[in-house]
N, C-alpha and C positions, 0 to 999 in steps of 0.2 A: 758235718754231714758224711754219711758213710759212702765209700766207693763201692760200686757194684760192677759186675762183670757183664759184658755184652753177650747176647744170646748166640751169636754166630761167630765164624772165624774172623770177620772183619772188626769185631768189637763194637757193634752199633751202640749208640748212646742209650742208656737205660734211665728209666724214671727214678729220681732220687727218692729215698725213703724219708718220710716225715716222722717216723717213730722216734721216741726218745732213746738215748743210749742205754743199753743194758749193762748191768754191773753186778753188784754184790748179791742180787737175788738169784743169780744163775748158779747151778751146780752141775758141772760137766765132768764126767769120768776122765781121769788122766792116766796114761797119755791118749792122745787122739792121733790116728794115722790118716794123713791126707794123701790119696793116691790119684795122680793125674798129671798132665803136662802143666807147665807154668801158666798162671792166669792171674789177673787182678783179684778175682774173688778168693782164690786160694791164698794169695799173699796177704790180703786184708784179714781173712779169717784166721790165719796163723798168728798175726800180730794181736788180734783181739783175744784169742785163746790164751796166748802167753800173758797178756795183761790180766787175765782171770786166774793166773797161777796154774794153767794147764800145760803140761809138756806136749809139744807138737813134734810129730815125726812126719817128715815130708818125703815122699817117694815119687819120682818121675819115671820109674821103670819097674818091671816085675821083680827084678833081682833086688833092687833097693827095698821094695816092700817086704820081700822075704827076709832080708837081713834085719829089718826093723822088727819083724815078728819074732825072730830068734832072740834079739837083744832085749826087747821091752814087753812083749806079750800084751799089746793093747786089746781092748774089747769094744772100742768105739772107733768107727771108721767113716771117712768121707771119701767117696769114690766118684770121680768126674767121668761120666759116660758120654759127655758131649763129643761129637765127632771130631772137633778141632782140638780136643784135650785128652781123649782117652789114650791109654798106653797099650802097647802090644800085649797080648795074652791076658787082657783084663778079666775076661770071664773066668779063666782058670785061676787067676790070682785071687779073685773074690771068693771062689770056692775054698781056696787055701786059707784065706783070712777067717772064714766062718769055721773051718775045721780046727783052727789053731786054739780056740777057746771053747769053754762049755756053752756059752751064749754070747753072740755078737750082735751089735746094733750098727747098721750101716745107713748113712745118709747118702742117697744117690742123686747126682745131678744129671738131668737129661736135657736134650735140646727141646725147644718148644714144639717141634713137629714130631716128637716121638710117638710111636704107635702104642695104643693102650695095651696090646698084648705083650709088648716088650717090657712095659712097666710092671704088669701083673706077674710076668715070669721072673723078674729080677728082685722085686720087693717082698720081703718076708715079714712075719708078724711084728718083730721088734724094730723093724726098719722104718725109714721115712724117705720121702723123695721130693725133689723140686724140679720144675721144668722152666725152660726159657731163661729169663733174666734171673741171675742168682743174687739175692740180697743177703748180705752178711749178717745183718740183724736177725733176719728170719732163720738163717742157718743156725745161729746161736740158740734161738728159742727151741728149734727142733732138736738140737743136740742135748739141750737141757731135758726135754721131755723124753728123749730116748734113754738118757741116763737113768731117769726115774723108773723106766720099765725094766731095767736090768736088776739082777739080784744085788742086794746091798753088799758093799765091800767093807765088812766090819773090821777086817784085820788091818786095813791101811797099809802103809809102807814103813819099814824100819831100816834106817841106814846107820851103819857103824863103821867108823874110821878110827882105828886105834882106840883111845879111851873116850871118844866123842860119839854120842848117840843122838839121832833125831828120829822122832816118831811123827809121821804125817797125820795119822788118825787122831792122836791125842794132842797134836801140835806142841810137843814138848821137846826140849833140848837139854841134854845132861852131859857133863864131862867129869869123869872121875867122881861119880856119885854126887855131883853138885848141879842143882837146877840152874838153868840159864834162861833169862827172860829176854825174848827178842821181839821186835816189832814185826809186822807182816812182811815188810820189804826185806828186813834182815833175815827173816826165816826163809823167804824164797831164795835169797842170795846164798845162804849157807847150804840149803838143800841142793842147789845147782852145783856148788863146789863139791859136795859130798857125793853126789851122783856121778861126778866125773873125777873122783879122787885120783891123784897122781897124774892127771892130764892138765896141761897148761891151757887155760881158757883165755882167749884174747878179750880185750875190753869190749870190742864191738859185739862179740857173741854174748857176753854177759849182759850188755845193754838190751839186746834183742830178746834174750830169754827171761830177764827179770822185770824189765820196765816196758811200758807201752811205747809205741812208735814215736810219740811226740818228744821223747827224750833223745832221739837219734842225734848224734854229733856232740852230745854233752858227756864226754868220757869222764869229766871230773866228778860226776855223780857216782861213778863206779868207785873211784878212789876214796870218796867220802864214806860210802857205805862199807867198803872193805875195812876202813879204819874203825868204824863202829863195831863191826862183827869181831874184828881182832881184839878190841878192848874187852869184849864180853867173854869170848871163849878162851882167851889167852891170859886173862888176869892172873898174875902170879904163877903162871904155868908155862911150859915150853911152847914155842911157836909152832903153829900148824899151817897158817896161810902164808905163802911165800910169794914175793914179787919176782917175776922173771923179766929183767929189763928188756924192753922192746918187744915183748911177747905177750905178757898178761899176768895171770895169777894162777897158783896151783895150791891145792890143799893136800897135805901129806900127814900120815901118823907122826906124832911127836917122838915116839919111842922106836925101838927096833922091831916091834911087832909088825910083820908084813901084812897082817890081815886087814882086808877091806871087804866088808860083806854087805849084801842087800838081801833082806829076807822079810817074810810076813811078820807083822807085829802081832803080839798076843792081844786078843780082845780083852777089854776090861769091863 
């Protein structure tokens, strides 16, 4: 059963959702930036999005949101405008979010008592909004529909680390001109490591980013899938994924080439 967020600052109980869990039918643009103070709804939505292979950027301040814009350039946003959750300068930040991309889609969360005029002033044609109790399942549905209204991203994302290349649009992986076949989970794990090349990622963070929340505490699943990915991308080739004892895992180029790039993939 989904967890939902209370409508007010006291977190009053909310009616549970009887809807079936959403899954593979959803298509949500990645990454999604969630702007607002901590809340059960934001936490649950983040976990569900990661389970759908969507990168989540969480910002609890205006400056954190600006940093995410510079680093990842998202075009889908969730902005919590409830009085108990809204951040300082939120109106100015939302304007900056919209101005940062050609077209942005924003899901706005309001208190149940919000005035109609405030909603009409804030919501734009590509946006959507929710009031009162925030249901995570309904938020996912609306993000799916908002993504469908955005221009298609035909180019996808292309990650290159040394001689290893991953294309998210084509869902292909190649190393030294050799095609590598990965399962969905292996693909998500490798993409995470490549997005954060040369950065040591703790097991807990990998669990949160790659698996849904029910895997929490099962760090051995990370070790298992790291071994699967290693066997496939390092077969008869120099090592790229390294274990940092007591810290986690890091992916580095196998040769001396310092290049680590992220660029649009060519449409095919």
